[in-house]
VOFI-510799 format. One record per residue (C-alpha): residue number from 1; residue in three letters; chain; x, y, z. Coordinates in Angstrom, 3 decimals, always signed. Last residue first. Example, Ala and Ser with C-alpha at 12.3 -4.5 7.8 and 13.67 -1.06 7.14 Angstrom:
<sites>
<site 2, 'SER', 'A', <+13.670, -1.060, +7.140>>;
<site 1, 'ALA', 'A', <+12.300, -4.500, +7.800>>;
</sites>
This chain:
<sites>
<site 403, 'GLU', 'A', <+110.520, +96.395, +120.652>>;
<site 402, 'ALA', 'A', <+112.904, +98.260, +118.142>>;
<site 401, 'PRO', 'A', <+116.292, +96.915, +118.029>>;
<site 400, 'VAL', 'A', <+118.670, +99.623, +119.218>>;
<site 399, 'PRO', 'A', <+121.620, +100.394, +116.492>>;
<site 398, 'ALA', 'A', <+124.950, +101.283, +117.956>>;
<site 397, 'ALA', 'A', <+126.281, +103.293, +114.887>>;
<site 396, 'THR', 'A', <+129.347, +103.468, +112.919>>;
<site 395, 'ARG', 'A', <+128.707, +105.085, +109.607>>;
<site 394, 'PRO', 'A', <+127.372, +104.060, +106.647>>;
<site 393, 'THR', 'A', <+126.623, +107.383, +104.106>>;
<site 392, 'GLY', 'A', <+122.513, +108.307, +104.465>>;
<site 391, 'PHE', 'A', <+119.812, +106.580, +105.150>>;
<site 390, 'HIS', 'A', <+119.397, +106.500, +108.842>>;
<site 389, 'ARG', 'A', <+121.369, +109.379, +109.974>>;
<site 388, 'ARG', 'A', <+120.809, +111.714, +106.809>>;
<site 387, 'ASN', 'A', <+117.220, +110.551, +106.884>>;
<site 386, 'LEU', 'A', <+116.815, +111.945, +110.621>>;
<site 385, 'LYS', 'A', <+118.501, +114.973, +109.671>>;
<site 384, 'PHE', 'A', <+116.788, +115.602, +106.622>>;
<site 383, 'VAL', 'A', <+113.397, +115.050, +108.422>>;
<site 382, 'LEU', 'A', <+114.290, +116.797, +111.634>>;
<site 381, 'TRP', 'A', <+115.051, +120.104, +109.792>>;
<site 380, 'ILE', 'A', <+112.035, +119.822, +107.793>>;
<site 379, 'MET', 'A', <+110.139, +119.453, +111.440>>;
<site 378, 'ALA', 'A', <+111.663, +122.301, +112.757>>;
<site 377, 'VAL', 'A', <+110.628, +124.466, +109.611>>;
<site 376, 'GLN', 'A', <+107.110, +123.023, +110.055>>;
<site 375, 'SER', 'A', <+107.170, +123.803, +114.023>>;
<site 374, 'LEU', 'A', <+108.116, +127.417, +113.169>>;
<site 373, 'LEU', 'A', <+105.682, +127.617, +110.638>>;
<site 372, 'ALA', 'A', <+102.774, +126.724, +112.908>>;
<site 371, 'ILE', 'A', <+104.389, +128.701, +115.375>>;
<site 370, 'ALA', 'A', <+104.645, +132.098, +113.062>>;
<site 369, 'THR', 'A', <+100.485, +131.283, +112.550>>;
<site 368, 'LEU', 'A', <+99.933, +133.131, +115.718>>;
<site 367, 'ALA', 'A', <+102.308, +136.091, +115.245>>;
<site 366, 'TRP', 'A', <+100.992, +136.003, +111.716>>;
<site 365, 'PHE', 'A', <+97.154, +136.594, +113.043>>;
<site 364, 'THR', 'A', <+97.873, +138.866, +115.557>>;
<site 363, 'PRO', 'A', <+99.398, +141.326, +113.344>>;
<site 362, 'GLY', 'A', <+96.312, +141.082, +110.821>>;
<site 361, 'PHE', 'A', <+96.227, +138.588, +107.788>>;
<site 360, 'LYS', 'A', <+92.752, +137.969, +109.150>>;
<site 359, 'ALA', 'A', <+91.657, +139.992, +111.353>>;
<site 358, 'ILE', 'A', <+91.239, +138.469, +114.938>>;
<site 357, 'LEU', 'A', <+88.213, +137.295, +117.015>>;
<site 356, 'GLY', 'A', <+85.677, +137.290, +114.158>>;
<site 355, 'ALA', 'A', <+84.694, +133.906, +114.386>>;
<site 354, 'ASP', 'A', <+86.044, +132.590, +111.321>>;
<site 353, 'VAL', 'A', <+89.423, +134.560, +111.991>>;
<site 352, 'LEU', 'A', <+89.757, +132.688, +115.567>>;
<site 351, 'GLY', 'A', <+88.233, +129.150, +114.328>>;
<site 350, 'LYS', 'A', <+88.763, +128.044, +110.946>>;
<site 349, 'ASN', 'A', <+91.608, +130.335, +110.406>>;
<site 348, 'VAL', 'A', <+93.890, +130.109, +113.451>>;
<site 347, 'PHE', 'A', <+92.957, +126.971, +114.903>>;
<site 346, 'PHE', 'A', <+92.933, +125.148, +111.131>>;
<site 345, 'HIS', 'A', <+96.450, +126.439, +110.785>>;
<site 344, 'VAL', 'A', <+97.021, +125.892, +114.581>>;
<site 343, 'MET', 'A', <+95.888, +122.412, +113.534>>;
<site 342, 'VAL', 'A', <+97.890, +121.606, +110.921>>;
<site 341, 'ALA', 'A', <+101.435, +123.051, +112.812>>;
<site 340, 'PHE', 'A', <+100.895, +120.561, +115.325>>;
<site 339, 'GLY', 'A', <+100.104, +117.601, +113.359>>;
<site 338, 'VAL', 'A', <+103.775, +118.306, +111.677>>;
<site 337, 'GLY', 'A', <+105.619, +118.544, +114.737>>;
<site 336, 'PRO', 'A', <+103.473, +115.764, +116.838>>;
<site 335, 'CYS', 'A', <+104.739, +113.671, +113.499>>;
<site 334, 'VAL', 'A', <+108.015, +114.010, +113.410>>;
<site 333, 'LEU', 'A', <+108.954, +112.790, +116.546>>;
<site 332, 'ALA', 'A', <+108.200, +109.210, +115.232>>;
<site 331, 'TYR', 'A', <+110.575, +109.270, +113.181>>;
<site 330, 'SER', 'A', <+112.578, +108.839, +115.990>>;
<site 329, 'GLY', 'A', <+111.443, +105.323, +116.459>>;
<site 328, 'PRO', 'A', <+113.696, +104.136, +113.561>>;
<site 327, 'SER', 'A', <+116.133, +104.356, +116.688>>;
<site 326, 'THR', 'A', <+119.983, +104.690, +116.658>>;
<site 325, 'GLU', 'A', <+122.326, +105.135, +119.154>>;
<site 324, 'ARG', 'A', <+125.628, +107.303, +118.658>>;
<site 323, 'GLY', 'A', <+124.915, +110.409, +119.934>>;
<site 322, 'PHE', 'A', <+123.157, +113.387, +118.149>>;
<site 321, 'LEU', 'A', <+119.559, +111.869, +117.505>>;
<site 320, 'PHE', 'A', <+119.347, +109.288, +119.495>>;
<site 319, 'ARG', 'A', <+121.615, +109.969, +122.745>>;
<site 318, 'GLY', 'A', <+121.724, +113.371, +123.007>>;
<site 317, 'ALA', 'A', <+117.848, +114.306, +121.936>>;
<site 316, 'TYR', 'A', <+116.826, +111.771, +124.125>>;
<site 315, 'GLY', 'A', <+118.048, +112.836, +127.001>>;
<site 314, 'GLN', 'A', <+115.852, +110.711, +129.192>>;
<site 313, 'ARG', 'A', <+114.763, +114.158, +131.702>>;
<site 312, 'ILE', 'A', <+114.218, +115.872, +127.987>>;
<site 311, 'LEU', 'A', <+111.986, +113.309, +126.864>>;
<site 310, 'ILE', 'A', <+109.951, +112.556, +129.480>>;
<site 309, 'LEU', 'A', <+109.517, +116.712, +129.748>>;
<site 308, 'GLY', 'A', <+108.749, +116.587, +126.211>>;
<site 307, 'ALA', 'A', <+106.136, +114.101, +125.915>>;
<site 306, 'PHE', 'A', <+103.939, +115.857, +128.612>>;
<site 305, 'LEU', 'A', <+104.501, +119.270, +126.728>>;
<site 304, 'LEU', 'A', <+103.549, +118.050, +123.864>>;
<site 303, 'PHE', 'A', <+100.840, +116.072, +125.260>>;
<site 302, 'LEU', 'A', <+99.335, +119.140, +126.789>>;
<site 301, 'VAL', 'A', <+99.882, +121.296, +123.648>>;
<site 300, 'GLN', 'A', <+97.884, +118.982, +121.542>>;
<site 299, 'VAL', 'A', <+95.151, +118.602, +124.604>>;
<site 298, 'SER', 'A', <+94.653, +122.304, +124.049>>;
<site 297, 'LEU', 'A', <+94.519, +122.011, +120.331>>;
<site 296, 'PHE', 'A', <+91.880, +119.590, +120.556>>;
<site 295, 'LYS', 'A', <+89.478, +121.524, +122.956>>;
<site 294, 'THR', 'A', <+90.274, +124.873, +120.881>>;
<site 293, 'LEU', 'A', <+89.489, +123.420, +117.666>>;
<site 292, 'THR', 'A', <+85.771, +122.241, +119.118>>;
<site 291, 'ALA', 'A', <+85.269, +125.601, +120.759>>;
<site 290, 'LEU', 'A', <+86.215, +127.473, +117.535>>;
<site 289, 'THR', 'A', <+83.702, +125.176, +115.397>>;
<site 288, 'GLU', 'A', <+81.183, +125.945, +118.025>>;
<site 287, 'GLY', 'A', <+81.696, +129.381, +118.105>>;
<site 286, 'ALA', 'A', <+81.566, +129.491, +114.183>>;
<site 285, 'THR', 'A', <+78.264, +128.124, +114.033>>;
<site 284, 'ALA', 'A', <+78.006, +124.080, +113.027>>;
<site 283, 'ALA', 'A', <+75.335, +123.858, +110.318>>;
<site 282, 'SER', 'A', <+72.736, +120.587, +110.568>>;
<site 281, 'GLY', 'A', <+71.042, +120.715, +107.605>>;
<site 280, 'PHE', 'A', <+71.724, +117.501, +105.507>>;
<site 279, 'HIS', 'A', <+73.656, +118.056, +102.708>>;
<site 278, 'THR', 'A', <+75.902, +121.360, +103.216>>;
<site 277, 'GLU', 'A', <+75.967, +121.480, +106.871>>;
<site 276, 'LEU', 'A', <+76.130, +117.975, +107.264>>;
<site 275, 'GLY', 'A', <+79.282, +117.914, +104.748>>;
<site 274, 'HIS', 'A', <+80.953, +120.535, +106.259>>;
<site 273, 'SER', 'A', <+80.376, +118.717, +110.069>>;
<site 272, 'GLN', 'A', <+82.238, +115.935, +108.383>>;
<site 271, 'ARG', 'A', <+85.055, +117.844, +107.283>>;
<site 270, 'LEU', 'A', <+85.767, +119.612, +110.020>>;
<site 269, 'SER', 'A', <+85.585, +116.170, +112.532>>;
<site 268, 'LEU', 'A', <+87.860, +114.663, +110.103>>;
<site 267, 'ILE', 'A', <+90.184, +117.543, +110.533>>;
<site 266, 'GLY', 'A', <+90.331, +117.092, +114.088>>;
<site 265, 'LEU', 'A', <+90.696, +113.830, +113.991>>;
<site 264, 'VAL', 'A', <+93.762, +113.997, +111.618>>;
<site 263, 'ALA', 'A', <+95.199, +116.326, +114.351>>;
<site 262, 'LEU', 'A', <+94.075, +114.313, +117.409>>;
<site 261, 'LEU', 'A', <+96.289, +111.675, +116.203>>;
<site 260, 'PRO', 'A', <+99.145, +114.039, +115.501>>;
<site 259, 'VAL', 'A', <+99.384, +115.053, +119.008>>;
<site 258, 'ILE', 'A', <+98.447, +111.854, +120.712>>;
<site 257, 'ILE', 'A', <+101.645, +110.341, +119.218>>;
<site 256, 'SER', 'A', <+103.628, +112.193, +121.621>>;
<site 255, 'LEU', 'A', <+104.314, +109.692, +123.714>>;
<site 254, 'THR', 'A', <+105.798, +107.575, +121.446>>;
<site 253, 'PRO', 'A', <+108.516, +109.604, +121.369>>;
<site 252, 'ALA', 'A', <+109.546, +107.402, +124.161>>;
<site 251, 'THR', 'A', <+110.049, +104.215, +122.719>>;
<site 250, 'GLU', 'A', <+113.781, +104.479, +122.831>>;
<site 249, 'ALA', 'A', <+113.740, +105.146, +126.902>>;
<site 248, 'ASN', 'A', <+110.892, +103.453, +128.074>>;
<site 247, 'ALA', 'A', <+109.216, +104.951, +130.554>>;
<site 246, 'GLY', 'A', <+108.997, +104.296, +134.077>>;
<site 245, 'ASN', 'A', <+108.279, +100.669, +135.444>>;
<site 244, 'GLU', 'A', <+105.000, +101.460, +137.404>>;
<site 243, 'MET', 'A', <+103.746, +104.531, +136.458>>;
<site 242, 'MET', 'A', <+104.347, +103.498, +132.631>>;
<site 241, 'SER', 'A', <+102.945, +100.416, +132.712>>;
<site 240, 'ARG', 'A', <+99.365, +101.587, +134.009>>;
<site 239, 'LEU', 'A', <+100.234, +104.664, +131.498>>;
<site 238, 'GLY', 'A', <+100.550, +102.218, +128.431>>;
<site 237, 'LEU', 'A', <+97.655, +100.586, +129.445>>;
<site 236, 'MET', 'A', <+95.486, +103.854, +130.046>>;
<site 235, 'MET', 'A', <+96.685, +104.875, +126.700>>;
<site 234, 'ALA', 'A', <+96.204, +101.712, +124.412>>;
<site 233, 'VAL', 'A', <+92.691, +101.724, +126.060>>;
<site 232, 'VAL', 'A', <+92.077, +105.314, +124.781>>;
<site 231, 'ALA', 'A', <+93.406, +105.128, +121.739>>;
<site 230, 'ILE', 'A', <+91.876, +101.678, +120.890>>;
<site 229, 'LEU', 'A', <+88.537, +103.439, +121.541>>;
<site 228, 'GLY', 'A', <+88.946, +106.974, +119.621>>;
<site 227, 'SER', 'A', <+90.475, +104.638, +116.345>>;
<site 226, 'THR', 'A', <+87.835, +102.448, +115.953>>;
<site 225, 'MET', 'A', <+85.100, +105.715, +116.335>>;
<site 224, 'LEU', 'A', <+86.671, +107.674, +113.591>>;
<site 223, 'PHE', 'A', <+87.223, +104.700, +111.365>>;
<site 222, 'PHE', 'A', <+82.998, +103.795, +111.898>>;
<site 221, 'THR', 'A', <+82.701, +107.723, +111.479>>;
<site 220, 'SER', 'A', <+84.767, +107.745, +108.090>>;
<site 219, 'LEU', 'A', <+82.291, +105.303, +106.997>>;
<site 218, 'VAL', 'A', <+79.286, +106.923, +107.727>>;
<site 217, 'LEU', 'A', <+80.208, +110.130, +106.495>>;
<site 216, 'GLY', 'A', <+81.948, +109.077, +103.434>>;
<site 215, 'THR', 'A', <+78.847, +107.127, +102.461>>;
<site 214, 'GLY', 'A', <+76.709, +110.306, +103.338>>;
<site 213, 'ALA', 'A', <+78.588, +112.368, +101.081>>;
<site 212, 'VAL', 'A', <+78.673, +110.035, +98.286>>;
<site 211, 'ALA', 'A', <+74.572, +109.530, +98.244>>;
<site 210, 'PRO', 'A', <+74.522, +113.704, +99.288>>;
<site 209, 'LEU', 'A', <+76.488, +114.117, +95.687>>;
<site 208, 'THR', 'A', <+77.691, +117.582, +96.003>>;
<site 207, 'SER', 'A', <+81.100, +115.921, +96.723>>;
<site 206, 'MET', 'A', <+83.999, +118.365, +98.952>>;
<site 205, 'ALA', 'A', <+83.204, +117.473, +102.629>>;
<site 204, 'ALA', 'A', <+81.666, +113.747, +102.835>>;
<site 203, 'PRO', 'A', <+84.336, +112.795, +99.764>>;
<site 202, 'ALA', 'A', <+86.831, +114.074, +102.347>>;
<site 201, 'ALA', 'A', <+85.601, +111.725, +105.413>>;
<site 200, 'LEU', 'A', <+86.987, +108.858, +103.637>>;
<site 199, 'GLY', 'A', <+90.900, +110.011, +103.725>>;
<site 198, 'VAL', 'A', <+90.048, +111.241, +107.292>>;
<site 197, 'GLY', 'A', <+88.911, +107.423, +108.622>>;
<site 196, 'VAL', 'A', <+91.580, +105.905, +107.035>>;
<site 195, 'MET', 'A', <+94.355, +108.335, +108.725>>;
<site 194, 'ALA', 'A', <+92.015, +107.614, +112.081>>;
<site 193, 'PHE', 'A', <+92.586, +104.012, +111.505>>;
<site 192, 'ALA', 'A', <+96.198, +104.369, +111.367>>;
<site 191, 'PHE', 'A', <+96.460, +106.631, +114.322>>;
<site 190, 'ALA', 'A', <+94.788, +104.407, +116.004>>;
<site 189, 'PRO', 'A', <+97.128, +101.689, +115.045>>;
<site 188, 'LEU', 'A', <+99.856, +103.549, +116.401>>;
<site 187, 'VAL', 'A', <+98.048, +104.045, +119.865>>;
<site 186, 'GLN', 'A', <+100.194, +100.430, +121.090>>;
<site 185, 'GLY', 'A', <+103.439, +102.369, +121.069>>;
<site 184, 'PHE', 'A', <+102.370, +104.698, +123.821>>;
<site 183, 'ASN', 'A', <+105.234, +103.530, +126.156>>;
<site 182, 'ASN', 'A', <+105.644, +101.762, +129.079>>;
<site 181, 'ASN', 'A', <+104.210, +98.417, +127.458>>;
<site 180, 'ALA', 'A', <+107.480, +96.529, +128.238>>;
<site 179, 'ALA', 'A', <+105.849, +95.660, +131.982>>;
<site 178, 'CYS', 'A', <+102.553, +94.707, +130.146>>;
<site 177, 'ASN', 'A', <+104.150, +91.647, +127.837>>;
<site 176, 'PHE', 'A', <+101.397, +90.384, +126.034>>;
<site 175, 'GLY', 'A', <+101.955, +86.654, +125.747>>;
<site 174, 'GLY', 'A', <+98.435, +85.316, +126.210>>;
<site 173, 'GLU', 'A', <+97.501, +83.051, +123.592>>;
<site 172, 'THR', 'A', <+93.357, +83.751, +122.792>>;
<site 171, 'LEU', 'A', <+93.730, +87.648, +123.713>>;
<site 170, 'VAL', 'A', <+97.466, +88.135, +122.460>>;
<site 169, 'ARG', 'A', <+97.312, +86.139, +119.058>>;
<site 168, 'GLY', 'A', <+93.618, +87.579, +117.950>>;
<site 167, 'LEU', 'A', <+94.285, +91.056, +118.849>>;
<site 166, 'PHE', 'A', <+97.642, +91.093, +116.905>>;
<site 165, 'ALA', 'A', <+96.051, +88.809, +113.938>>;
<site 164, 'GLY', 'A', <+92.986, +91.337, +113.831>>;
<site 163, 'TYR', 'A', <+95.002, +94.474, +113.772>>;
<site 162, 'LEU', 'A', <+96.463, +93.490, +110.685>>;
<site 161, 'LYS', 'A', <+93.314, +92.271, +109.431>>;
<site 160, 'LEU', 'A', <+91.665, +95.780, +110.471>>;
<site 159, 'ALA', 'A', <+94.577, +97.452, +108.802>>;
<site 158, 'TYR', 'A', <+94.013, +95.309, +105.821>>;
<site 157, 'ALA', 'A', <+90.074, +96.791, +105.857>>;
<site 156, 'GLY', 'A', <+91.000, +99.885, +106.288>>;
<site 155, 'ILE', 'A', <+93.485, +99.911, +103.073>>;
<site 154, 'ALA', 'A', <+90.400, +98.672, +101.526>>;
<site 153, 'LEU', 'A', <+88.030, +100.998, +102.261>>;
<site 152, 'PHE', 'A', <+90.654, +104.118, +101.334>>;
<site 151, 'GLY', 'A', <+90.861, +102.672, +97.654>>;
<site 150, 'ILE', 'A', <+86.806, +102.262, +97.434>>;
<site 149, 'LEU', 'A', <+86.358, +105.773, +99.025>>;
<site 148, 'ALA', 'A', <+89.217, +107.388, +96.553>>;
<site 147, 'PHE', 'A', <+87.979, +105.586, +93.879>>;
<site 146, 'PRO', 'A', <+84.052, +106.601, +94.668>>;
<site 145, 'PHE', 'A', <+85.230, +109.999, +95.144>>;
<site 144, 'LEU', 'A', <+87.042, +110.241, +91.815>>;
<site 143, 'TYR', 'A', <+84.008, +110.832, +89.442>>;
<site 142, 'GLU', 'A', <+83.301, +113.682, +91.417>>;
<site 141, 'VAL', 'A', <+86.620, +115.255, +90.783>>;
<site 140, 'VAL', 'A', <+85.999, +115.513, +87.031>>;
<site 139, 'SER', 'A', <+85.385, +119.150, +87.048>>;
<site 138, 'TRP', 'A', <+87.625, +119.872, +89.795>>;
<site 137, 'LEU', 'A', <+90.411, +118.212, +87.934>>;
<site 136, 'GLY', 'A', <+90.572, +121.017, +85.280>>;
<site 135, 'PRO', 'A', <+94.420, +121.567, +85.704>>;
<site 134, 'VAL', 'A', <+96.587, +119.015, +87.566>>;
<site 133, 'PHE', 'A', <+99.344, +120.044, +89.909>>;
<site 132, 'VAL', 'A', <+97.855, +121.596, +93.337>>;
<site 131, 'MET', 'A', <+94.961, +119.457, +93.192>>;
<site 130, 'GLY', 'A', <+96.727, +116.406, +91.729>>;
<site 129, 'LEU', 'A', <+99.436, +116.842, +93.686>>;
<site 128, 'ILE', 'A', <+97.165, +117.005, +96.872>>;
<site 127, 'PHE', 'A', <+95.053, +113.927, +96.004>>;
<site 126, 'LEU', 'A', <+98.058, +112.509, +95.862>>;
<site 125, 'VAL', 'A', <+99.562, +113.365, +99.437>>;
<site 124, 'ASN', 'A', <+96.082, +111.720, +100.318>>;
<site 123, 'ILE', 'A', <+96.543, +108.757, +98.553>>;
<site 122, 'SER', 'A', <+99.984, +108.468, +100.732>>;
<site 121, 'MET', 'A', <+99.088, +109.329, +103.997>>;
<site 120, 'ALA', 'A', <+96.271, +106.089, +103.433>>;
<site 119, 'LEU', 'A', <+99.361, +104.325, +102.816>>;
<site 118, 'ALA', 'A', <+101.588, +105.252, +105.528>>;
<site 117, 'LEU', 'A', <+98.693, +104.678, +107.975>>;
<site 116, 'PRO', 'A', <+98.058, +100.723, +106.234>>;
<site 115, 'MET', 'A', <+102.030, +100.529, +106.547>>;
<site 114, 'ALA', 'A', <+102.690, +101.694, +110.401>>;
<site 113, 'LEU', 'A', <+99.942, +99.554, +111.219>>;
<site 112, 'VAL', 'A', <+103.003, +96.543, +111.397>>;
<site 111, 'GLN', 'A', <+104.000, +98.554, +114.443>>;
<site 110, 'SER', 'A', <+101.397, +95.929, +116.196>>;
<site 109, 'GLN', 'A', <+103.472, +93.164, +116.256>>;
<site 108, 'ALA', 'A', <+105.684, +95.399, +118.251>>;
<site 107, 'ASN', 'A', <+104.177, +93.506, +121.623>>;
<site 106, 'THR', 'A', <+105.996, +90.546, +120.759>>;
<site 105, 'LYS', 'A', <+105.316, +87.497, +118.616>>;
<site 104, 'ALA', 'A', <+105.368, +88.775, +115.490>>;
<site 103, 'PHE', 'A', <+108.803, +89.964, +115.982>>;
<site 102, 'LYS', 'A', <+109.735, +86.428, +116.129>>;
<site 101, 'ALA', 'A', <+108.492, +85.252, +112.608>>;
<site 100, 'PHE', 'A', <+110.206, +88.513, +111.171>>;
<site 99, 'SER', 'A', <+113.740, +87.670, +112.178>>;
<site 98, 'GLU', 'A', <+112.869, +84.258, +110.945>>;
<site 97, 'THR', 'A', <+112.353, +85.770, +107.649>>;
<site 96, 'LYS', 'A', <+109.211, +86.111, +104.854>>;
<site 95, 'SER', 'A', <+108.194, +89.574, +106.203>>;
<site 94, 'TRP', 'A', <+111.607, +91.346, +105.650>>;
<site 93, 'ALA', 'A', <+111.730, +90.611, +101.753>>;
<site 92, 'ALA', 'A', <+107.725, +92.334, +101.747>>;
<site 91, 'TYR', 'A', <+108.636, +94.979, +104.087>>;
<site 90, 'ARG', 'A', <+112.012, +95.921, +102.437>>;
<site 89, 'ARG', 'A', <+109.910, +96.197, +99.251>>;
<site 88, 'LEU', 'A', <+106.881, +97.980, +100.658>>;
<site 87, 'ASN', 'A', <+109.095, +100.289, +102.905>>;
<site 86, 'TRP', 'A', <+111.426, +101.593, +99.834>>;
<site 85, 'VAL', 'A', <+108.264, +101.949, +98.166>>;
<site 84, 'LEU', 'A', <+106.754, +104.176, +100.441>>;
<site 83, 'LEU', 'A', <+110.256, +106.243, +101.219>>;
<site 82, 'LYS', 'A', <+109.770, +107.404, +97.334>>;
<site 81, 'LEU', 'A', <+106.352, +108.066, +97.597>>;
<site 80, 'ASN', 'A', <+106.754, +110.224, +100.327>>;
<site 79, 'LEU', 'A', <+109.904, +111.644, +99.348>>;
<site 78, 'VAL', 'A', <+108.093, +112.830, +95.911>>;
<site 77, 'ALA', 'A', <+104.995, +114.432, +97.920>>;
<site 76, 'PHE', 'A', <+107.867, +116.416, +100.156>>;
<site 75, 'VAL', 'A', <+109.309, +117.990, +97.099>>;
<site 74, 'ALA', 'A', <+106.531, +118.394, +95.142>>;
<site 73, 'ILE', 'A', <+104.599, +119.908, +98.089>>;
<site 72, 'GLY', 'A', <+107.342, +121.959, +99.394>>;
<site 71, 'THR', 'A', <+107.932, +123.474, +95.727>>;
<site 70, 'VAL', 'A', <+104.076, +124.292, +95.476>>;
<site 69, 'ALA', 'A', <+104.737, +126.177, +98.815>>;
<site 68, 'VAL', 'A', <+107.670, +128.212, +98.130>>;
<site 67, 'VAL', 'A', <+106.256, +129.207, +94.288>>;
<site 66, 'ILE', 'A', <+102.732, +130.235, +96.313>>;
<site 65, 'MET', 'A', <+104.340, +131.985, +98.782>>;
<site 64, 'GLY', 'A', <+107.169, +133.966, +96.399>>;
<site 63, 'GLN', 'A', <+103.984, +135.022, +94.269>>;
<site 62, 'THR', 'A', <+102.275, +136.260, +97.163>>;
<site 61, 'LEU', 'A', <+105.300, +138.241, +98.338>>;
<site 60, 'PRO', 'A', <+105.565, +139.509, +94.975>>;
<site 59, 'THR', 'A', <+101.675, +140.867, +94.742>>;
<site 58, 'GLY', 'A', <+99.358, +138.504, +93.050>>;
<site 57, 'ALA', 'A', <+97.212, +138.877, +90.375>>;
<site 56, 'ALA', 'A', <+98.731, +136.136, +88.127>>;
<site 55, 'PHE', 'A', <+100.043, +133.952, +91.445>>;
<site 54, 'ALA', 'A', <+96.221, +134.082, +92.846>>;
<site 53, 'ALA', 'A', <+94.762, +132.758, +89.308>>;
<site 52, 'MET', 'A', <+97.210, +130.400, +89.029>>;
<site 51, 'ILE', 'A', <+96.237, +129.090, +92.605>>;
<site 50, 'ASP', 'A', <+92.801, +129.048, +91.923>>;
<site 49, 'GLU', 'A', <+92.823, +127.292, +88.464>>;
<site 48, 'PHE', 'A', <+95.227, +124.293, +90.069>>;
<site 47, 'VAL', 'A', <+92.962, +123.562, +93.140>>;
<site 46, 'PRO', 'A', <+92.196, +125.556, +96.432>>;
<site 45, 'VAL', 'A', <+90.173, +123.327, +98.722>>;
<site 44, 'THR', 'A', <+86.265, +123.946, +100.076>>;
<site 43, 'LYS', 'A', <+85.454, +125.191, +96.678>>;
<site 42, 'GLY', 'A', <+83.056, +127.717, +95.340>>;
<site 41, 'PRO', 'A', <+85.327, +130.545, +95.779>>;
<site 40, 'HIS', 'A', <+89.247, +129.692, +96.684>>;
<site 39, 'PRO', 'A', <+90.974, +132.690, +97.957>>;
<site 38, 'LEU', 'A', <+94.494, +131.897, +98.473>>;
<site 37, 'TRP', 'A', <+95.813, +131.858, +102.324>>;
<site 36, 'HIS', 'A', <+94.324, +129.314, +103.910>>;
<site 35, 'MET', 'A', <+94.582, +126.551, +101.427>>;
<site 34, 'LEU', 'A', <+97.674, +127.657, +99.785>>;
<site 33, 'TRP', 'A', <+99.515, +127.631, +102.940>>;
<site 32, 'MET', 'A', <+98.077, +124.510, +104.424>>;
<site 31, 'PHE', 'A', <+99.056, +122.798, +101.269>>;
<site 30, 'PHE', 'A', <+102.837, +123.411, +102.234>>;
<site 29, 'THR', 'A', <+101.981, +121.815, +105.627>>;
<site 28, 'VAL', 'A', <+100.263, +118.713, +103.700>>;
<site 27, 'ALA', 'A', <+103.600, +118.117, +101.934>>;
<site 26, 'LEU', 'A', <+105.561, +118.107, +105.182>>;
<site 25, 'GLY', 'A', <+103.141, +114.952, +106.664>>;
<site 24, 'GLY', 'A', <+104.028, +112.938, +103.546>>;
<site 23, 'ALA', 'A', <+107.297, +113.202, +104.218>>;
<site 22, 'GLY', 'A', <+106.589, +112.318, +108.128>>;
<site 21, 'LEU', 'A', <+104.786, +109.326, +106.784>>;
<site 20, 'SER', 'A', <+107.565, +108.758, +104.576>>;
<site 19, 'ALA', 'A', <+109.803, +108.561, +107.222>>;
<site 18, 'LEU', 'A', <+106.930, +106.745, +109.443>>;
<site 17, 'PHE', 'A', <+107.125, +103.317, +107.249>>;
<site 16, 'TYR', 'A', <+110.501, +103.100, +108.701>>;
<site 15, 'LEU', 'A', <+108.458, +101.742, +111.706>>;
<site 14, 'PRO', 'A', <+108.051, +98.501, +110.079>>;
<site 13, 'SER', 'A', <+111.885, +98.153, +110.965>>;
<site 12, 'TYR', 'A', <+114.254, +97.099, +108.769>>;
<site 11, 'THR', 'A', <+118.252, +96.386, +110.144>>;
<site 10, 'ASP', 'A', <+119.601, +98.357, +106.758>>;
<site 9, 'SER', 'A', <+117.728, +101.148, +107.823>>;
<site 8, 'PRO', 'A', <+120.610, +101.778, +110.769>>;
<site 7, 'ARG', 'A', <+123.430, +102.178, +107.854>>;
<site 6, 'SER', 'A', <+125.824, +99.288, +107.225>>;
<site 5, 'THR', 'A', <+129.680, +99.564, +105.992>>;
<site 4, 'GLU', 'A', <+130.768, +100.386, +109.286>>;
<site 3, 'SER', 'A', <+129.133, +97.174, +110.789>>;
<site 2, 'GLN', 'A', <+127.000, +97.596, +113.614>>;
<site 1, 'MET', 'A', <+127.300, +96.016, +116.901>>;
</sites>
């Protein structure tokens, strides 16, 4: 039992990196407002000058939207970085303990991939901060892309090292507990590699230099394929165990990890497509983009329904969100809501609007966009709820150890 003077986060788990990840994802959802609702001619993303021009010429409603968006980006970017630093410090201390040594001999060893996942997200958040708050950044952005490629590649190499240690152990020594693999927790490494890939794809979409764009395209494709292969294998193994043993109640939130994974892979694909069109003469039509986004969104909805069914039948919210039990894996619930909201924005703006099926800022546009906004608001509530529960005032609770 946990004492009355301790908090759930006092018992460390690498899954707490997901707290940083979720905050970073919420910063991205606010950036979606600026990206899709403000003009940014000649650029793939809005920057400080575009935002200021839109604010100066906009209606009070537009100005209010911009204020809310930049405030949301700032708040959740700070929270993202604060939780990242906290996790890095705690992880460094925890990795020297006997508890870590025992952890590294279980299925849960692959959870250490949450660290490179969070690191890659934080680099993306730093770029968003630069674009939104730093004047003149776009004039020097070409000088930043090589550093971004090096940074993401370094994180990717570290992720490969961590995953290699896990695979090397289980494939040479054995000991992987298939019965306890009744979840999608082993998909987490795929999510990490996808996040590295989407970062590497940014120069492919934004750089004006074919060599830089081509480098980003090639490197991001490697991590795209790595992510896809791991995800497929991990899902099959997880489903096999769940069909025999039932889904693990504590790790049930991992059943929706496919949703943010698909959001990241979808953005990665769009960035690659833009780079191929700009530099290599391979343009995708509006219809092809709509079809691609529709496929990604359809699978997201299916997995939301699948995960929701299991979570409801197991009474997860009553136990781990409102009851006396706690689990760091609860933070895995934030990522699907964020990933779904981001994908809806792209589906509406880059899919339906660009294909001419709906009018931008028309009634149908806002009705569909409201789905993304509701998901975003729900995830904001969930982040603060979980932060109070895990990092807030000490309370009596029965923590469930991550497995």
